[in-house]
C-alpha positions as CSV (number, residue, x, y, z in Angstrom):
1,M,131.4,-43.7,149.8
2,Q,133.5,-40.4,148.7
3,N,132.0,-37.3,146.9
4,H,131.7,-39.3,143.5
5,Q,129.4,-41.9,144.8
6,N,127.0,-42.5,142.1
7,Q,125.8,-45.9,142.8
8,T,121.9,-46.3,143.8
9,S,118.9,-48.9,143.9
10,S,116.9,-48.2,147.1
11,T,113.8,-46.8,147.3
12,S,111.2,-45.6,150.1
13,S,107.4,-45.5,150.4
14,Q,107.9,-41.6,151.4
15,S,109.2,-40.6,148.2
16,P,108.4,-39.3,145.2
17,K,109.3,-41.7,142.2
18,S,113.0,-40.8,140.9
19,Q,113.7,-38.9,138.5
20,P,114.8,-39.8,135.0
21,S,119.3,-41.0,135.2
22,D,119.8,-38.1,133.1
23,H,119.1,-35.3,136.4
24,F,122.0,-34.6,138.4
25,L,123.0,-32.6,141.6
26,A,126.0,-31.9,142.5
27,V,126.9,-30.2,145.9
28,S,130.5,-28.6,146.8
29,V,131.4,-27.5,150.7
30,T,134.1,-24.8,150.3
31,D,135.4,-21.8,152.2
32,P,135.0,-21.9,155.7
33,V,135.0,-18.8,157.8
34,K,134.9,-18.0,161.8
35,L,132.3,-16.1,162.7
36,G,131.3,-14.8,166.2
37,N,133.8,-14.8,169.2
38,G,134.0,-16.5,172.4
39,V,131.9,-19.4,173.1
40,Q,129.2,-18.0,170.3
41,S,131.6,-18.6,167.8
42,Y,131.2,-20.9,164.9
43,I,132.7,-22.1,161.4
44,S,130.3,-21.0,158.3
45,Y,130.7,-22.4,154.8
46,R,129.9,-21.9,151.4
47,V,127.5,-24.6,149.9
48,T,126.8,-24.7,146.4
49,A,124.2,-26.8,144.7
50,N,124.4,-27.3,140.7
51,T,121.5,-29.2,139.5
52,N,119.0,-29.8,136.2
53,L,116.2,-31.6,138.7
54,P,112.9,-29.4,137.8
55,D,112.2,-28.9,141.6
56,Y,115.1,-26.4,142.2
57,L,115.1,-22.7,141.5
58,G,117.7,-22.3,138.9
59,K,120.9,-24.3,137.7
60,E,123.2,-22.8,140.5
61,K,122.5,-22.1,144.0
62,I,125.0,-21.0,146.8
63,V,124.1,-20.8,150.3
64,I,125.5,-20.4,153.8
65,R,125.5,-23.2,156.3
66,R,126.6,-23.9,159.0
67,Y,127.7,-27.5,161.3
68,S,124.1,-27.0,162.8
69,D,122.4,-27.4,160.1
70,F,124.2,-30.1,158.7
71,V,122.9,-31.9,162.1
72,W,119.2,-30.7,161.7
73,L,119.4,-32.5,157.8
74,R,121.0,-35.3,159.0
75,D,117.9,-35.5,161.7
76,R,115.4,-35.1,159.0
77,M,116.3,-37.6,157.0
78,F,116.7,-40.4,159.7
79,E,113.4,-39.7,160.9
80,R,111.7,-39.7,157.5
81,Y,113.6,-42.5,155.5
82,K,113.3,-45.4,157.8
83,G,115.0,-47.9,156.4
84,V,117.2,-45.9,154.5
85,F,120.9,-46.1,155.8
86,I,121.6,-42.3,156.3
87,P,124.7,-41.0,156.1
88,P,126.9,-40.0,159.1
89,L,128.4,-36.5,160.0
90,P,131.5,-35.9,161.7
91,E,132.0,-35.1,164.9
92,K,131.2,-32.5,166.9
93,S,134.4,-31.5,168.7
94,A,134.7,-31.7,172.6
95,V,138.1,-30.4,172.7
96,E,137.9,-26.1,172.4
97,K,141.7,-25.7,171.1
98,F,141.1,-28.2,168.3
99,R,137.7,-26.5,167.2
100,F,139.5,-24.2,165.1
101,S,142.8,-25.5,163.6
102,A,143.0,-25.6,160.5
103,E,143.5,-29.0,160.1
104,F,140.3,-29.9,161.9
105,I,138.3,-27.3,159.6
106,E,139.7,-29.0,156.6
107,M,138.7,-32.6,157.9
108,R,135.4,-31.3,158.9
109,R,134.8,-29.8,155.5
110,Q,136.1,-32.7,153.6
111,A,133.5,-34.6,155.9
112,L,130.4,-32.0,155.9
113,D,131.2,-32.3,151.6
114,I,131.2,-36.1,151.7
115,F,128.1,-36.3,153.4
116,V,126.1,-33.8,151.9
117,N,126.7,-35.2,148.3
118,R,125.6,-39.2,149.8
119,V,122.5,-37.9,150.6
120,A,122.8,-36.0,146.7
121,S,123.5,-39.1,145.1
122,H,121.0,-41.3,146.8
123,P,117.9,-41.8,144.5
124,E,115.4,-41.3,147.4
125,L,117.0,-38.7,149.4
126,R,118.2,-36.3,146.9
127,L,114.0,-36.0,146.2
128,S,113.8,-34.5,149.7
129,D,111.8,-31.0,150.3
130,D,114.3,-31.8,153.4
131,L,117.4,-31.5,151.3
132,R,115.4,-28.7,148.9
133,L,115.2,-26.2,151.9
134,F,118.7,-27.1,152.7
135,L,120.3,-26.4,149.7
136,Q,118.0,-23.0,148.6
137,A,116.9,-21.3,151.9
138,D,118.3,-18.2,153.1
139,E,120.0,-18.3,156.6
140,E,116.8,-16.9,158.7
141,T,114.5,-19.6,157.0
142,M,117.2,-22.2,157.7
143,E,117.0,-21.1,161.4
144,R,113.3,-20.9,161.1
145,A,113.3,-24.7,160.2
146,R,115.8,-26.0,163.0
147,A,114.1,-23.7,165.9
148,Q,111.0,-25.2,164.8
149,E,112.0,-29.0,165.0
150,M,110.6,-31.3,167.0
151,G,111.7,-34.3,166.2
152,I,113.5,-36.9,169.2
153,F,117.1,-35.1,168.2
154,M,115.3,-32.0,170.2
155,K,114.9,-34.1,173.3
156,K,118.1,-36.4,173.3
157,P,121.6,-36.1,172.2
158,A,122.6,-34.9,168.3
159,D,124.7,-37.8,167.9
160,L,122.4,-41.4,166.9
161,M,125.0,-43.2,168.1
162,Q,124.3,-42.5,171.6
163,I,120.8,-42.9,171.0
164,F,121.1,-46.4,169.6
165,K,124.4,-47.7,171.7
166,D,123.2,-51.1,172.1
167,V,120.4,-52.7,169.5
168,Q,120.8,-56.1,171.1
169,S,120.5,-56.1,174.2
170,K,117.8,-53.2,174.1
171,V,115.5,-55.6,172.3
172,S,116.7,-58.9,173.8
173,D,115.5,-57.1,177.4
174,V,111.8,-56.5,175.9
175,V,109.7,-59.6,177.0
176,L,105.8,-60.1,175.5
177,G,103.3,-62.7,177.1
178,K,105.2,-65.4,178.5
179,E,108.4,-64.3,178.8
180,K,109.0,-64.5,174.9
181,P,111.4,-62.2,173.7
182,V,110.4,-60.0,170.6
183,E,113.5,-59.9,168.4
184,E,113.5,-61.3,164.9
185,S,115.5,-64.0,164.1
186,T,115.9,-65.2,160.5
187,P,119.1,-66.5,159.6
188,E,119.4,-63.2,157.0
189,Y,118.7,-60.8,159.7
190,E,121.3,-62.4,161.9
191,K,123.8,-62.8,159.3
192,M,123.6,-59.1,158.2
193,K,123.3,-57.7,162.2
194,N,126.7,-60.0,163.1
195,Y,128.5,-58.4,160.2
196,I,127.6,-54.9,161.0
197,Y,129.1,-55.5,164.8
198,E,132.0,-57.1,163.7
199,L,132.8,-54.7,160.9
200,E,132.3,-51.9,163.0
201,D,135.1,-53.4,165.6
202,H,137.8,-54.3,162.6
203,L,137.3,-51.0,161.3
204,A,137.5,-49.1,164.4
205,E,141.0,-51.0,165.1
206,A,142.2,-50.1,161.6
207,Q,141.4,-46.7,162.1
208,K,143.4,-46.5,165.6
209,H,146.8,-48.1,163.6
210,A,145.8,-45.5,160.6
211,Y,145.9,-43.1,163.8
212,R,149.0,-44.1,165.1
213,L,151.1,-44.2,161.5
214,V,150.2,-40.6,161.1
215,K,151.6,-39.9,164.9
216,R,154.8,-41.8,163.8
217,H,155.3,-40.3,160.8
218,R,154.9,-36.4,162.2
219,E,157.2,-37.9,165.0
220,L,159.9,-38.5,162.7
221,G,159.6,-35.6,160.7
222,Q,159.9,-33.1,163.7
223,S,162.9,-34.9,165.0
224,L,164.3,-35.0,161.4
225,S,164.1,-31.2,161.6
226,E,165.9,-31.0,164.6
227,F,168.8,-33.1,163.6
228,G,169.1,-31.2,160.7
229,K,169.2,-28.0,162.4
230,S,171.6,-29.2,164.9
231,M,173.8,-31.0,161.9
232,K,173.7,-27.2,160.4
233,L,175.1,-26.0,163.6
234,L,177.8,-28.3,163.2
235,G,178.6,-28.0,159.8
236,A,179.3,-24.2,160.6
237,C,181.5,-25.0,163.3
238,E,184.0,-27.2,160.7
239,G,185.9,-26.4,157.5
240,D,186.2,-28.2,154.3
241,S,184.4,-31.0,153.0
242,L,183.5,-32.5,156.8
243,G,181.3,-28.8,157.2
244,K,180.1,-29.3,154.1
245,A,179.0,-32.5,154.3
246,F,177.5,-31.9,157.6
247,S,175.4,-29.1,156.4
248,E,174.3,-30.9,153.4
249,L,173.5,-33.6,155.8
250,G,171.3,-31.2,157.6
251,G,169.5,-30.0,154.3
252,K,168.7,-33.9,153.1
253,S,167.1,-34.2,156.5
254,E,165.0,-30.9,156.8
255,L,164.2,-32.0,153.4
256,L,162.7,-34.9,154.2
257,S,161.4,-33.5,157.5
258,T,159.2,-32.0,155.2
259,K,158.1,-34.6,153.2
260,L,157.0,-36.4,155.9
261,Q,154.9,-33.8,157.5
262,M,153.1,-33.6,154.2
263,E,152.8,-37.4,153.9
264,A,151.1,-37.7,157.1
265,H,148.9,-35.1,156.5
266,H,147.9,-37.1,152.9
267,L,147.6,-39.9,155.7
268,L,145.7,-38.3,157.6
269,M,142.9,-36.8,155.0
270,N,143.1,-39.8,152.2
271,F,143.5,-43.1,155.0
272,E,142.7,-42.0,158.1
273,E,139.8,-39.8,157.5
274,P,137.8,-42.1,155.4
275,L,138.1,-45.2,157.7
276,K,137.3,-43.0,160.6
277,D,134.2,-42.1,157.9
278,Y,133.6,-45.8,158.0
279,V,133.3,-46.5,161.2
280,R,130.6,-43.4,161.5
281,A,128.8,-44.9,158.6
282,V,128.6,-48.6,160.4
283,Q,127.2,-46.9,163.9
284,S,124.8,-45.2,161.1
285,I,123.7,-48.9,160.1
286,K,123.4,-49.3,163.6
287,A,120.9,-47.2,164.1
288,T,119.2,-48.0,161.3
289,I,118.7,-52.0,162.8
290,S,117.5,-50.2,165.7
291,D,114.6,-49.1,164.0
292,R,114.0,-52.6,162.6
293,A,113.9,-54.0,165.4
294,S,111.7,-51.0,166.9
295,A,109.3,-52.0,163.8
296,F,109.5,-55.8,164.0
297,K,108.4,-54.9,168.2
298,Q,106.1,-52.9,167.4
299,Q,104.3,-55.6,164.8
300,C,104.6,-58.7,166.9
301,E,102.9,-56.8,170.1
302,L,99.8,-55.4,168.0
303,A,99.4,-59.2,166.6
304,E,99.5,-60.0,170.0
305,M,96.9,-57.9,170.9
306,V,94.7,-58.5,168.1
307,K,94.3,-62.0,169.6
308,L,94.1,-61.0,173.1
309,K,91.1,-58.7,172.1
310,E,89.7,-61.5,169.9
311,I,89.9,-64.2,172.5
312,N,88.0,-61.7,174.8
313,L,85.7,-60.9,172.2
314,D,84.7,-64.4,172.2
315,K,84.2,-64.4,175.7
316,L,81.4,-61.4,175.6
317,M,79.6,-62.8,173.2
318,L,79.3,-66.0,175.0
319,T,77.5,-64.1,177.7
320,R,75.5,-62.1,175.3
321,S,77.0,-58.9,176.8
322,D,76.4,-55.6,175.6
323,K,79.9,-54.5,174.9
324,V,80.1,-56.8,172.0
325,R,79.6,-54.4,169.3
326,E,82.4,-52.1,170.5
327,A,85.4,-54.6,171.5
328,D,84.4,-55.9,167.6
329,R,84.7,-52.1,166.2
330,E,88.2,-52.3,168.2
331,I,89.3,-55.0,166.6
332,K,89.0,-54.1,163.4
333,E,90.6,-51.3,164.2
334,L,93.4,-52.6,165.8
335,K,93.5,-55.1,162.8
336,A,94.0,-52.5,160.3
337,E,96.9,-50.9,162.8
338,S,98.5,-54.4,162.6
339,E,98.4,-54.8,159.0
340,E,100.0,-51.5,158.8
341,A,103.1,-52.3,161.3
342,T,103.1,-55.8,159.4
343,K,103.5,-53.2,155.6
344,R,106.5,-51.0,157.5
345,F,107.9,-53.7,158.8
346,E,108.2,-56.1,155.3
347,A,108.9,-52.3,153.6
348,M,112.2,-51.8,155.9
349,V,113.4,-55.3,155.4
350,R,113.2,-54.6,151.9
351,L,114.7,-51.3,151.5
352,M,117.3,-52.4,153.8
353,D,118.6,-55.3,151.6
354,E,119.0,-52.9,149.1
355,E,120.5,-50.4,150.8
356,M,123.5,-53.5,152.2
357,A,124.1,-54.1,148.6
358,R,125.4,-50.1,147.7
359,F,126.6,-50.0,150.9
360,Q,128.5,-53.0,150.0
361,E,129.4,-51.9,146.4
362,Q,130.2,-48.0,147.8
363,K,132.8,-50.1,150.5
364,T,134.7,-51.7,147.8
365,A,135.3,-48.8,146.0
366,D,135.9,-46.2,148.9
367,M,138.2,-48.8,151.0
368,G,140.3,-49.5,147.8
369,L,140.6,-45.9,146.9
370,A,142.2,-45.6,150.4
371,F,144.2,-48.3,150.5
372,H,145.6,-47.4,147.1
373,E,146.5,-43.6,148.4
374,L,148.2,-45.4,151.8
375,A,150.5,-47.7,149.3
376,K,151.1,-44.9,146.7
377,G,152.0,-42.5,149.8
378,Q,154.1,-44.3,151.4
379,A,156.0,-45.4,147.8
380,R,156.1,-42.3,147.0
381,L,157.9,-41.3,150.7
382,A,160.2,-44.2,150.8
383,S,161.7,-43.2,147.3
384,S,162.1,-39.8,148.6
385,M,164.5,-40.9,151.5
386,V,166.0,-43.6,149.4
387,E,167.4,-41.2,146.8
388,A,167.5,-38.2,149.9
389,W,170.2,-40.4,151.8
390,R,171.9,-42.2,148.8
391,S,173.2,-39.1,147.2
392,L,174.8,-38.3,150.8
393,I,176.7,-41.6,150.7
394,P,180.1,-40.2,148.2
395,K,180.4,-37.5,149.7
396,L,180.5,-39.0,153.2
397,E,182.2,-42.0,152.5
398,A,184.9,-39.2,151.0
399,C,185.3,-37.3,154.8
400,S,185.7,-41.3,156.2
401,T,188.4,-41.9,153.4
402,S,190.8,-38.8,153.8
């Protein structure tokens, strides 16, 4: 799900109707700058929005945002758009020494750019008042909005995945009536849920090995750099053709070291990070599955309460109790609430089906691109290594036969 994500098809009852397709909203996250000192320091980002949507103030708007602003936007989306797969954010670094490294800052900038463009390209999220505020408000207004946030994320960890860590066991433990588990069990739901859990495991495993590939490239690059320096020193001690051959071998080793380090960075940004991003995306889907489970539970509990109230009403009518009118009123209110809960759940089911189709389509495109980058980079590196070592063979052969 890269910046260019534009394929969308979902709808939401909480949003206005989708705008015509010729409207656009493109966002860029650039120019990270460290502000503040000590534990109060943070990175700010330049967020530029270009759009022709009528609700925006002008065609271009530039604002300054920090990571917590992006968290605010993600949390607001999750609360307001039930059933939508809210794009994930990169993790907050827990290791102080890495927080302000150039590589970490660039990885986060790229991930934040992807996040906000996913939101901006979604047919419903892009019309959100919260997104408009995020893209247009000054820093003071944005800070007040964060301070006034009273959602669940102010009381619990900001990381959605910690809140919804184990959806299945949580729902299975809920008991209603005669020890009846309140859990949706349709074949389609089970298939989707099992797929998401398996996908998370496989993506996490692939990402782990991608990390090892990056590490291996860096270690080999460092070894070649040190080997190259030692060969140059050795060449300086020798004379004639042998010394020259050693020096050239050292130079080629250092050249390959640079290429390996460059390829390691390319592999990190264009292969490992996309895999990690999809792990986060799947975890975000699990959070939506948890919401669906809660909606299913609510509709079942309300339906059961209506039945119990009706049984109680029948008893009151038999005894000609003066509480019949009050009980009848309660049943009508409860039925209305139950019908609304059923509608919300059914709308969520329909929306998640559409979201899953979008997710699958975009995952195919993004994973194809990531693995293409992997293959292209490895081929480029292999070609450079072959060319470098091959160029040395004649000179080393001349030394060995002289």
